[in-house]
C-alpha positions as CSV (number, residue, x, y, z in Angstrom):
1,M,-0.1,-0.3,0.1
2,Y,1.1,3.4,-0.9
3,K,4.3,2.1,-2.3
4,S,5.0,5.0,-4.5
5,E,5.2,7.1,-1.1
6,R,7.2,4.7,0.5
7,L,9.7,4.8,-2.5
8,R,9.6,8.6,-2.2
9,V,10.7,8.1,2.0
10,F,13.0,5.6,1.4
11,S,15.1,7.1,-1.4
12,S,15.2,10.5,0.9
13,T,17.7,8.5,3.2
14,L,19.3,5.8,1.2
15,P,22.1,7.8,0.2
16,F,22.9,8.8,3.7
17,L,22.8,5.1,4.6
18,V,24.9,3.9,1.9
19,F,27.6,6.1,3.1
20,V,27.4,5.6,6.3
21,N,28.1,1.7,5.3
22,I,31.0,2.9,3.0
23,A,32.5,4.9,6.0
24,I,32.2,2.3,9.0
25,S,33.5,-0.4,6.6
26,T,36.6,1.5,5.5
27,L,37.3,2.3,9.4
28,I,36.8,-0.9,10.1
29,V,39.6,-2.2,7.6
30,S,41.9,0.9,8.3
31,S,41.6,1.3,12.2
32,G,43.5,-2.3,12.8
33,I,41.0,-2.9,15.4
34,Y,41.2,-6.6,13.7
35,Q,45.0,-6.8,13.9
36,G,46.5,-5.5,10.8
37,L,45.5,-4.9,7.2
38,E,44.9,-8.4,5.5
39,K,44.4,-9.1,1.6
40,S,41.1,-10.5,2.5
41,Q,40.0,-7.8,4.1
42,L,40.6,-5.4,1.5
43,V,38.4,-7.8,-1.0
44,W,35.8,-7.3,1.6
45,L,35.8,-3.9,1.4
46,A,35.6,-4.1,-2.4
47,L,32.8,-6.1,-2.0
48,I,31.2,-3.2,0.2
49,Y,31.9,-0.7,-2.4
50,L,30.4,-2.4,-5.0
51,V,27.1,-3.2,-3.5
52,S,27.2,0.4,-2.4
53,T,27.6,1.3,-5.9
54,I,25.0,-0.9,-7.0
55,R,22.5,0.6,-4.6
56,L,23.2,4.1,-5.7
57,S,22.9,3.4,-9.2
58,V,19.6,2.0,-8.5
59,H,18.7,5.2,-6.4
60,Y,20.2,7.9,-8.9
61,F,19.5,5.9,-12.7
62,I,16.4,4.0,-12.0
63,P,13.4,6.7,-12.3
64,N,10.6,6.2,-9.2
65,S,8.2,5.7,-11.8
66,Q,9.3,2.2,-12.0
67,V,7.0,0.2,-10.4
68,K,9.6,-2.3,-8.9
69,K,12.3,0.0,-8.0
70,L,11.4,-0.3,-4.4
71,D,12.0,-4.2,-4.8
72,Y,15.4,-3.4,-6.4
73,H,16.2,-1.4,-3.2
74,F,15.1,-4.5,-1.3
75,T,17.6,-6.5,-2.9
76,G,20.3,-4.1,-2.2
77,V,19.6,-3.9,1.3
78,V,20.1,-7.9,1.3
79,L,23.0,-7.6,-0.6
80,A,24.5,-5.2,1.8
81,G,23.3,-7.1,4.6
82,I,24.9,-10.5,3.3
83,S,28.3,-8.6,2.5
84,W,28.3,-7.1,6.2
85,A,27.4,-10.7,7.5
86,I,30.1,-12.5,5.9
87,Y,32.9,-10.3,7.6
88,P,33.2,-12.2,10.8
89,Y,32.6,-15.5,9.5
90,L,35.6,-14.9,7.4
91,F,37.8,-13.6,9.9
92,R,36.2,-14.8,13.1
93,G,38.7,-17.6,13.5
94,S,41.2,-15.2,14.6
95,F,38.8,-12.8,17.1
96,T,39.3,-12.1,20.4
97,M,36.5,-11.7,22.9
98,F,37.0,-7.8,22.4
99,Q,36.6,-8.2,18.6
100,E,33.7,-10.5,19.1
101,M,32.1,-8.0,21.3
102,I,33.0,-5.2,18.9
103,T,31.4,-7.0,15.7
104,L,28.4,-7.4,17.4
105,I,28.6,-3.6,18.3
106,V,28.8,-2.8,15.0
107,F,26.0,-5.3,13.8
108,C,23.7,-3.8,16.2
109,G,24.3,-0.3,15.6
110,M,24.1,-0.7,11.6
111,S,20.7,-2.7,12.2
112,G,19.7,0.3,14.8
113,G,20.3,2.9,12.4
114,S,18.6,0.5,9.4
115,A,15.5,-0.1,11.8
116,T,15.0,3.7,11.7
117,L,16.2,4.9,8.3
118,L,14.8,1.8,6.2
119,S,11.2,1.8,8.2
120,S,9.5,3.0,5.2
121,D,10.1,-0.9,3.7
122,L,9.5,-3.1,6.7
123,R,11.2,-6.2,4.8
124,S,14.2,-4.0,4.2
125,A,14.2,-3.3,7.9
126,I,13.9,-6.6,9.4
127,A,16.0,-8.5,6.5
128,F,19.1,-6.0,7.5
129,S,18.8,-6.9,11.1
130,A,17.8,-10.4,10.4
131,I,20.8,-11.3,8.3
132,T,23.4,-9.2,10.5
133,V,22.7,-9.8,14.1
134,F,20.7,-13.0,14.4
135,P,23.0,-15.3,13.0
136,Y,26.1,-14.1,14.5
137,S,24.2,-13.8,18.0
138,M,23.1,-17.4,17.8
139,M,26.5,-18.2,16.7
140,M,27.8,-16.8,20.1
141,I,25.4,-18.5,22.2
142,K,26.2,-22.2,20.7
143,D,30.1,-21.0,21.4
144,G,29.0,-20.8,25.2
145,G,30.8,-19.3,28.2
146,H,30.9,-15.8,28.5
147,L,30.2,-15.2,24.7
148,A,26.8,-16.8,24.7
149,Y,25.6,-13.8,27.4
150,I,26.5,-11.4,24.9
151,G,25.1,-13.5,22.0
152,W,21.8,-13.6,23.9
153,M,22.1,-9.8,24.5
154,G,22.4,-9.5,20.8
155,L,19.6,-11.7,20.1
156,L,17.4,-9.9,22.3
157,Y,18.6,-6.5,20.8
158,G,17.7,-8.0,17.3
159,C,14.2,-8.6,18.5
160,A,14.1,-5.5,19.9
161,L,15.0,-3.9,16.6
162,C,12.7,-5.9,14.4
163,F,9.7,-4.7,17.0
164,S,11.0,-0.9,16.7
165,S,11.2,-1.4,13.0
166,R,7.4,-2.7,12.8
167,R,6.4,0.4,14.8
168,A,8.3,2.9,12.9
169,A,7.1,1.3,9.7
170,A,3.5,1.8,11.2
171,F,4.3,5.4,12.0
172,I,5.5,6.1,8.4
173,L,2.5,4.5,6.8
174,S,0.2,6.2,9.3
175,S,2.1,9.5,8.1
176,I,1.7,8.6,4.5
177,D,-1.9,7.9,4.9
178,S,-2.6,10.9,6.5
179,Q,-0.7,13.0,3.9
180,H,-2.7,10.6,1.3
181,Q,-5.8,11.6,2.9
182,R,-4.8,15.4,3.0
183,D,-3.5,15.1,-0.9
184,I,-7.3,13.6,-1.7
185,L,-8.9,16.2,0.3
186,V,-6.7,18.9,-1.6
187,E,-7.4,17.3,-4.5
188,N,-11.3,17.2,-4.0
189,L,-11.2,21.1,-2.9
190,E,-9.4,22.0,-5.9
191,R,-11.6,20.2,-7.9
192,E,-14.7,21.9,-6.3
193,V,-13.3,25.1,-6.6
194,K,-12.4,24.6,-10.3
195,K,-16.0,23.3,-10.6
196,R,-17.6,26.2,-8.9
197,T,-15.0,28.6,-10.9
198,E,-15.9,27.1,-14.1
199,K,-19.9,27.4,-12.6
200,I,-19.5,31.3,-12.0
201,S,-17.9,31.7,-15.3
202,T,-20.5,30.1,-16.8
203,L,-22.9,32.2,-14.9
204,E,-21.0,35.6,-15.6
205,E,-21.1,34.6,-19.4
206,K,-24.8,33.1,-19.7
207,D,-28.1,34.0,-19.0
208,A,-29.3,31.6,-16.3
209,V,-32.9,31.4,-18.2
210,T,-31.9,30.9,-21.8
211,G,-28.9,29.8,-21.7
212,L,-27.8,32.3,-24.1
213,S,-24.9,34.7,-23.6
214,N,-25.5,37.4,-21.4
215,R,-25.0,41.0,-22.2
216,Y,-21.5,41.8,-21.6
217,S,-20.5,38.1,-22.9
218,F,-22.3,39.0,-26.0
219,I,-20.4,42.2,-26.3
220,S,-17.1,40.0,-26.0
221,Q,-18.1,37.3,-28.4
222,L,-18.9,39.7,-31.2
223,K,-15.7,41.7,-30.9
224,L,-14.2,38.3,-31.2
225,A,-16.2,37.0,-34.1
226,R,-15.2,40.1,-36.0
227,E,-11.5,39.7,-35.2
228,S,-11.6,36.0,-36.1
229,N,-12.7,36.6,-39.6
230,S,-10.0,37.5,-42.0
231,H,-12.6,38.9,-44.8
232,T,-14.5,41.0,-42.4
233,D,-13.7,44.0,-44.0
234,E,-15.6,42.9,-47.0
235,L,-18.9,41.9,-45.4
236,I,-21.8,43.4,-44.2
237,H,-22.2,43.4,-40.5
238,A,-25.9,43.4,-39.4
239,F,-27.0,43.8,-35.6
240,I,-30.2,42.8,-34.7
241,H,-32.3,43.8,-31.8
242,I,-35.6,42.0,-31.0
243,N,-38.4,42.8,-28.5
244,L,-40.8,40.1,-27.6
245,D,-44.3,41.7,-27.5
246,K,-46.2,41.9,-24.2
247,F,-44.2,39.7,-22.4
248,H,-44.9,41.1,-19.1
249,L,-48.6,40.0,-19.7
250,V,-47.6,36.5,-20.1
251,N,-46.1,36.6,-16.8
252,N,-48.7,38.3,-15.3
253,L,-51.8,36.1,-16.5
254,Y,-50.0,32.6,-16.9
255,G,-47.3,33.1,-14.2
256,Y,-43.5,33.2,-14.1
257,E,-42.9,29.6,-15.0
258,C,-44.9,30.3,-18.4
259,G,-42.7,33.1,-18.8
260,D,-39.6,31.5,-18.1
261,H,-40.7,28.5,-20.4
262,V,-41.2,31.0,-23.3
263,L,-37.7,32.4,-22.8
264,I,-36.3,29.0,-22.7
265,E,-37.8,28.1,-26.0
266,I,-36.9,31.5,-27.8
267,G,-33.1,30.6,-26.2
268,Q,-33.1,27.2,-27.7
269,R,-34.7,28.5,-31.2
270,L,-31.8,31.2,-31.0
271,A,-28.7,28.7,-30.5
272,S,-30.3,26.7,-33.1
273,I,-30.2,29.1,-35.5
274,D,-26.6,30.3,-34.3
275,K,-25.2,26.8,-35.0
276,Y,-27.0,26.8,-38.5
277,Y,-26.4,30.7,-40.0
278,D,-23.0,31.3,-38.0
279,T,-24.5,33.9,-36.1
280,V,-24.0,35.2,-32.4
281,S,-27.3,35.6,-30.3
282,G,-27.6,37.0,-26.8
283,R,-30.5,37.7,-24.2
284,W,-30.3,41.6,-23.8
285,S,-32.7,42.2,-20.9
286,N,-35.7,40.9,-19.4
287,D,-37.8,40.5,-23.0
288,E,-34.7,41.6,-25.6
289,F,-32.4,39.9,-27.4
290,N,-29.6,40.7,-29.9
291,I,-28.2,38.9,-33.0
292,F,-25.1,39.4,-35.1
293,I,-24.6,38.1,-38.4
294,Q,-22.1,39.0,-41.2
295,C,-23.3,38.7,-44.6
296,Q,-22.2,39.2,-48.3
297,S,-25.3,41.6,-49.3
298,K,-27.8,43.7,-47.9
299,R,-30.3,41.1,-49.6
300,A,-29.1,38.5,-47.3
301,V,-29.6,40.3,-44.5
302,E,-32.9,41.0,-45.2
303,A,-33.6,37.3,-46.2
304,F,-32.1,36.4,-43.0
305,I,-34.4,38.5,-40.7
306,Y,-37.3,37.2,-42.2
307,Q,-36.2,33.5,-41.8
308,L,-35.4,34.6,-38.2
309,I,-39.1,36.1,-37.5
310,E,-40.6,32.7,-39.0
311,K,-38.6,30.5,-36.9
312,L,-39.3,32.5,-33.9
313,S,-43.1,32.9,-34.3
314,V,-43.6,29.3,-34.1
315,P,-46.1,28.8,-31.8
316,I,-45.0,27.9,-28.3
317,R,-47.5,25.3,-26.1
318,Y,-47.4,25.4,-22.4
319,Q,-49.1,22.8,-20.6
320,N,-52.6,22.8,-22.4
321,M,-52.1,26.7,-23.9
322,R,-50.8,27.9,-27.2
323,L,-48.8,30.7,-27.1
324,N,-48.0,33.0,-30.3
325,P,-45.2,35.3,-29.7
326,T,-44.6,38.3,-31.9
327,F,-42.0,40.7,-32.0
328,H,-40.6,44.3,-33.2
329,L,-37.2,44.0,-34.7
330,G,-34.7,46.6,-35.2
331,Y,-31.5,46.3,-37.2
332,T,-28.5,48.3,-38.3
333,L,-26.0,47.7,-41.2
334,C,-22.4,48.9,-40.7
335,C,-18.8,47.9,-41.7
336,S,-16.2,46.2,-39.3
337,H,-15.0,49.7,-37.9
338,T,-18.1,50.5,-35.9
339,P,-17.8,50.3,-32.5
340,V,-19.9,47.1,-31.2
341,E,-21.5,49.0,-28.6
342,S,-22.8,52.0,-31.0
343,A,-24.2,49.5,-33.4
344,I,-26.2,47.8,-30.8
345,K,-27.6,51.3,-29.7
346,H,-28.6,51.7,-33.1
347,S,-30.2,48.4,-33.6
348,Q,-32.0,49.1,-30.2
349,L,-33.2,52.7,-31.5
350,A,-34.7,51.2,-34.7
351,M,-36.8,48.5,-32.7
352,L,-37.9,51.4,-30.7
353,E,-39.0,53.7,-33.5
354,G,-40.7,50.9,-35.4
355,K,-42.3,49.9,-32.0
356,K,-43.9,53.6,-31.7
357,K,-44.8,53.4,-35.4
358,S,-46.3,49.8,-35.3
359,I,-43.7,48.8,-37.7
360,R,-42.8,45.1,-36.9
361,I,-39.2,45.1,-38.8
362,K,-37.1,48.7,-39.0
363,R,-34.0,49.6,-40.2
364,Y,-31.7,52.4,-38.5
365,D,-31.6,55.1,-40.8
366,D,-30.5,58.9,-40.9
367,T,-34.2,60.0,-39.4
368,I,-33.6,57.8,-36.6
369,S,-30.1,58.9,-35.8
370,Q,-31.0,62.7,-36.2
371,Q,-33.8,61.9,-33.6
372,S,-31.2,60.2,-31.1
373,R,-29.0,63.1,-31.3
374,R,-31.9,65.7,-30.4
375,K,-33.1,63.2,-27.9
376,H,-29.6,63.5,-26.3
377,F,-29.3,67.2,-26.5
378,L,-32.8,67.9,-25.2
379,Q,-31.6,65.3,-22.1
380,K,-28.4,67.3,-21.3
381,T,-30.3,70.6,-21.3
382,M,-33.3,69.6,-19.5
383,K,-31.3,68.9,-16.4
384,T,-29.8,72.4,-16.7
385,A,-33.5,73.6,-17.5
386,L,-34.7,72.1,-14.5
387,I,-32.3,73.9,-12.1
388,N,-32.8,77.1,-13.8
389,N,-36.8,77.0,-13.6
390,D,-36.7,77.2,-17.5
391,F,-40.1,75.3,-17.7
392,F,-43.4,76.9,-17.1
393,M,-47.4,76.1,-16.9
394,Q,-50.4,76.8,-19.2
395,Y,-54.0,75.8,-18.2
396,Q,-56.6,74.6,-20.2
397,P,-60.2,75.4,-19.4
398,I,-62.4,72.4,-18.5
399,T,-65.9,73.3,-19.0
400,D,-69.4,72.1,-17.9
401,I,-71.4,71.4,-21.2
402,N,-74.6,71.8,-19.6
403,T,-73.8,75.2,-17.9
404,K,-71.1,76.5,-20.2
405,K,-68.9,77.6,-17.1
406,I,-65.4,76.8,-16.6
407,H,-65.3,73.9,-14.5
408,G,-61.6,73.5,-13.6
409,F,-58.3,73.6,-15.9
410,E,-55.8,71.4,-16.7
411,A,-52.4,72.2,-16.1
412,L,-49.7,71.6,-18.9
413,V,-46.0,71.9,-18.6
414,R,-44.4,74.1,-21.4
415,W,-40.5,74.2,-22.4
416,K,-39.0,77.3,-24.8
417,L,-35.9,76.3,-26.0
418,D,-34.1,78.9,-27.4
419,G,-37.3,80.7,-28.2
420,E,-38.4,77.4,-29.7
421,F,-41.3,75.2,-27.7
422,V,-40.3,71.7,-27.2
423,S,-43.3,69.4,-27.2
424,P,-44.5,68.0,-24.3
425,Q,-44.7,64.5,-26.4
426,E,-41.1,65.0,-27.0
427,F,-39.7,65.9,-23.6
428,V,-41.9,64.3,-20.9
429,G,-40.4,60.9,-22.8
430,I,-37.1,61.7,-22.3
431,A,-37.7,62.9,-18.7
432,E,-39.1,59.5,-17.9
433,E,-36.7,57.6,-19.7
434,H,-33.6,59.2,-18.2
435,G,-34.8,59.7,-14.4
436,L,-35.4,63.3,-14.6
437,I,-39.4,62.8,-14.6
438,I,-39.6,63.0,-10.5
439,D,-38.1,66.6,-10.3
440,L,-40.1,67.4,-13.4
441,G,-43.3,66.0,-12.0
442,R,-42.6,68.0,-8.6
443,F,-42.3,71.2,-10.4
444,I,-45.7,70.5,-12.4
445,L,-47.2,69.5,-8.9
446,K,-46.0,72.4,-6.8
447,T,-46.6,74.9,-9.3
448,S,-50.2,74.0,-10.0
449,I,-51.0,73.5,-6.6
450,K,-49.7,76.9,-5.8
451,A,-51.6,78.2,-8.9
452,L,-55.3,76.4,-7.3
453,S,-54.4,78.3,-4.2
454,V,-54.5,81.5,-5.7
455,I,-57.4,80.4,-8.0
456,N,-59.6,79.3,-5.0
457,E,-59.2,82.3,-2.9
458,H,-61.5,84.1,-5.5
459,Y,-63.3,80.7,-6.9
460,P,-63.2,78.2,-4.2
461,T,-65.2,75.4,-6.8
462,V,-62.6,75.7,-9.6
463,S,-60.3,72.4,-9.8
464,M,-56.9,71.7,-10.8
465,S,-56.3,68.7,-13.3
466,I,-52.6,67.7,-12.9
467,N,-51.3,64.9,-15.3
468,V,-48.6,62.2,-13.2
469,S,-46.8,59.8,-14.6
470,V,-46.6,56.5,-13.8
471,I,-43.0,56.5,-12.6
472,Q,-44.1,59.4,-10.2
473,L,-47.0,57.0,-8.9
474,E,-44.2,54.4,-7.9
475,D,-42.5,56.8,-6.1
476,D,-42.7,56.0,-2.6
477,N,-42.5,59.5,-1.4
478,F,-45.2,61.0,-4.0
479,I,-48.2,60.8,-1.6
480,S,-46.2,62.4,1.4
481,Y,-45.0,64.8,-1.1
482,L,-48.7,65.7,-2.2
483,Q,-49.9,65.9,1.4
484,F,-47.0,68.2,1.8
485,L,-47.9,70.6,-0.9
486,V,-51.8,70.7,0.1
487,E,-50.8,71.5,3.8
488,Q,-48.4,74.2,2.6
489,F,-50.9,76.0,0.1
490,G,-54.1,75.4,2.2
491,V,-55.7,74.1,-1.0
492,T,-59.2,71.8,-0.8
493,T,-58.1,68.3,-1.9
494,R,-61.4,68.0,-3.9
495,N,-60.5,70.5,-6.2
496,I,-57.1,68.4,-7.0
497,H,-58.0,66.1,-9.8
498,L,-54.8,63.6,-10.6
499,E,-54.8,62.6,-14.2
500,I,-53.2,59.3,-15.0
501,T,-53.2,57.9,-18.4
502,E,-55.0,54.4,-19.4
503,T,-52.0,53.2,-20.4
504,A,-50.0,54.0,-17.1
505,M,-52.8,52.2,-15.1
506,I,-52.3,48.8,-16.4
507,T,-48.4,49.1,-16.2
508,N,-48.1,48.5,-13.1
509,L,-51.7,48.2,-11.6
510,D,-50.9,47.0,-8.0
511,K,-48.7,49.5,-7.0
512,I,-50.6,52.3,-8.6
513,S,-54.0,51.1,-7.4
514,D,-52.7,51.4,-3.6
515,V,-51.4,55.1,-4.6
516,I,-54.9,56.1,-5.9
517,T,-56.4,54.5,-2.7
518,E,-54.0,56.7,-0.4
519,A,-54.7,59.7,-2.9
520,K,-58.2,59.2,-2.3
521,S,-58.3,58.8,1.0
522,L,-56.7,62.5,1.3
523,G,-60.0,63.7,-0.8
524,V,-58.3,64.0,-4.0
525,M,-60.0,63.3,-7.1
526,I,-58.8,61.0,-10.0
527,S,-59.0,61.0,-13.9
528,V,-58.2,58.5,-16.3
529,D,-56.5,60.3,-19.2
530,D,-56.8,59.3,-22.9
531,F,-59.7,56.8,-22.2
532,G,-59.9,54.4,-25.4
533,T,-56.1,54.0,-26.0
534,G,-55.4,51.2,-23.6
535,F,-56.9,48.2,-22.3
536,S,-58.4,49.2,-18.6
537,S,-61.0,46.9,-17.2
538,I,-64.4,48.5,-16.2
539,S,-64.2,46.5,-13.2
540,V,-60.7,47.8,-12.1
541,L,-62.1,51.4,-12.9
542,K,-65.2,50.9,-10.6
543,N,-63.0,49.3,-7.8
544,L,-60.9,52.3,-7.9
545,S,-63.6,54.7,-7.6
546,V,-62.1,56.6,-10.6
547,D,-64.1,60.1,-10.4
548,F,-63.7,61.3,-14.2
549,I,-62.9,59.6,-17.2
550,K,-61.9,61.6,-20.3
551,I,-62.5,60.2,-23.9
552,D,-59.4,60.4,-26.2
553,K,-59.3,63.3,-28.7
554,S,-59.2,60.4,-31.2
555,Y,-62.7,59.4,-31.0
556,I,-64.1,63.3,-30.8
557,D,-61.9,64.2,-33.9
558,H,-64.7,62.5,-36.5
559,I,-67.4,62.4,-34.3
560,V,-69.2,64.1,-36.7
561,T,-68.8,62.2,-39.5
562,D,-68.4,58.9,-38.1
563,S,-71.0,57.1,-36.6
564,K,-68.6,54.6,-35.3
565,D,-67.2,56.8,-33.0
566,Q,-70.2,58.8,-32.0
567,S,-71.4,55.2,-31.1
568,I,-68.0,54.6,-29.0
569,V,-68.5,58.3,-27.0
570,S,-72.3,57.5,-26.3
571,A,-71.2,53.9,-24.9
572,V,-68.5,55.0,-23.1
573,T,-70.5,58.1,-21.5
574,K,-73.2,55.6,-20.6
575,M,-70.8,53.0,-19.0
576,S,-68.9,55.9,-16.9
577,H,-72.1,57.0,-15.7
578,A,-73.1,53.6,-14.5
579,I,-70.0,53.2,-12.4
580,N,-70.8,56.8,-11.2
581,S,-67.8,58.3,-13.0
582,Q,-68.0,61.8,-15.1
583,V,-67.1,62.0,-18.5
584,I,-64.7,64.8,-20.2
585,A,-64.4,64.9,-24.0
586,E,-61.0,66.3,-25.0
587,G,-59.9,68.0,-28.2
588,V,-63.4,69.6,-28.8
589,E,-62.5,72.1,-31.7
590,Y,-66.0,72.9,-33.4
591,I,-69.5,73.7,-32.4
592,E,-70.9,70.8,-34.3
593,Q,-69.0,68.2,-32.1
594,L,-70.4,70.1,-28.9
595,N,-73.8,69.8,-30.1
596,L,-73.4,65.7,-30.8
597,L,-71.5,65.4,-27.3
598,V,-74.6,67.3,-25.5
599,E,-76.6,64.6,-27.1
600,S,-74.5,61.7,-25.6
601,E,-75.2,63.9,-22.3
602,I,-71.3,64.3,-21.8
603,D,-71.0,66.4,-18.4
604,Y,-67.8,68.2,-19.3
605,Y,-65.1,69.2,-22.5
606,Q,-62.2,71.2,-23.3
607,G,-60.7,72.0,-26.5
608,Y,-59.9,75.0,-28.9
609,L,-63.6,75.6,-29.0
610,C,-63.3,77.0,-25.4
611,S,-59.7,78.3,-25.4
612,R,-56.3,77.2,-26.2
613,P,-54.0,76.5,-23.3
614,V,-53.1,80.0,-21.4
615,E,-50.8,81.2,-18.8
616,F,-51.7,82.1,-15.1
617,E,-52.8,85.9,-16.0
618,A,-54.9,85.0,-18.8
619,M,-56.3,81.8,-17.0
620,M,-57.1,84.4,-14.1
621,A,-59.1,86.8,-16.9
622,L,-61.3,83.7,-18.2
623,L,-62.6,83.5,-14.9
624,A,-63.0,86.7,-14.3
625,E,-64.8,87.2,-17.3
626,Q,-66.9,84.5,-16.5
627,A,-67.8,86.2,-13.4
628,S,-68.6,89.1,-15.0
629,A,-70.7,87.4,-17.4
630,K,-72.6,85.8,-15.0
631,K,-73.4,89.0,-13.4
632,S,-74.9,90.6,-16.3
633,D,-76.8,87.3,-17.1
634,G,-74.9,86.1,-20.2
635,A,-76.1,84.2,-22.7
636,S,-76.4,80.5,-22.6
637,K,-74.2,79.8,-25.6
638,P,-70.4,78.3,-25.1
639,L,-68.0,80.8,-24.2
640,I,-65.3,80.9,-26.6
641,Y,-62.0,82.7,-25.3
642,S,-59.6,81.7,-28.2
643,D,-59.0,85.5,-28.7
644,M,-57.2,85.3,-25.2
645,T,-54.3,83.2,-26.6
């Protein structure tokens, strides 16, 4: 057992032991202890040297990997023992008692050293003692007399050496075993560390759900793929960004296990496409994927894209359901010198532009590039504008359709940059995307409530509708800040109407429902803006006790000429009244539209027919004019204030 380890220990002591043998044998012959130097003694010494040379040759010239090397060493020990044992037999006839004792002492000393130094190979340790001490001791016992006592002592000493050799050998084996166990433990630990390191490396490089490359690994792979292709300058590089449509609904409706199943299936399909088309795919975010391909022509890229969509759009089965995945795809074509990060960004922008315009496949072009540069410019400028209070508010009247009186105003944020108005549709989206909407929203909320406090000093029933972003509603400090403003300016909370878009309500319904409930507990009114553009559940609106539903302008524009729009407006009004919500029509511009809205029993309207959005002073003038008209018992026709703009 542990033969290689025992050989290593044996070999570590062998040179010393051999040189001791040589030194002692030379000393015995040359010292004159045995009455002069004879030729036979020189022959014996030469024999010792020969055996020692053989043993050292085995040690130095036979590799430890030779399985029989320890056996060769054992043979060398036996030869050395025999060489030493024959010395007294050759010359014993002329020995005195003193020389007999010296010989036995030398044998016992040599055996004692061997019992320790050779104990890693028990047979060698015992063999040397047995060959040298036992026969000579027995011979002295046989001679009788005083030598018999010395022989018995040698015999007992030899037995003690054998017992000591066994214990030394057992200790060495135990040490080797312990070392072996430690080596196994270290090896197992190293293997486990390597295994875990590989696992960590895999987790760092691979997406845990799909098995595709993650964002960082994908970029690294792309760079390697481009560098490894010697003809890369001759090829068109296509970066494709794919967005899985309405994936959050899959998680919400069917659970995250179903969502993971969909992602795993898409990951497998993309992995198969990579293998077949020599592409590189990776998961970019929750529901977005990137693909890179090199082609000879634009036509080849377009052909690949259509095959890609076809393969990914195959229905996915989960339990007893059949899911039909749909995608929006953006791509950009470039050369090998275009930075990977820039190309990926361009493909993502193309996807977003296509999604905005309901285009399934959109290529990055100069228009998108200009929009991207403008968005970047507005983002940087907006930070400064917020600090410098460059934003301001305008207010558009909301009029009671029956009394023709101003019921309230909608607060609309405005931004004038270098003498030119920036559309709210443009800068609000940028604010939401780049984390500026909280600061912008607080400015709108504070300015609007401050204006309302001034209005209510003179007109206590006039309300203020304030648009609130879904990101604001998700802010944990929103309600506390609203309550602070109410207390700071001392306004009546029922005159504050928070306008939430229908699409915002379905984005994070649980969170927003809680915020709406808290706001209503303060007495604040809730309006659902742009109704008809999203997919609100009537039961949700009912359970949240929504106070106002604003019908989107797109249904009002053609209400005079399109009977379907008329029917929709009428149906929405009846439904809203059924759940105790009042209805506001947006974008009313013509008297004909207003007349039809009266027939549909709409409660309020706003639009250019009454007034364009105006600044604070003009808003107060509108209210003053209305109050003056009331005193003079003005006509019942709608008040038109477009000349105030």
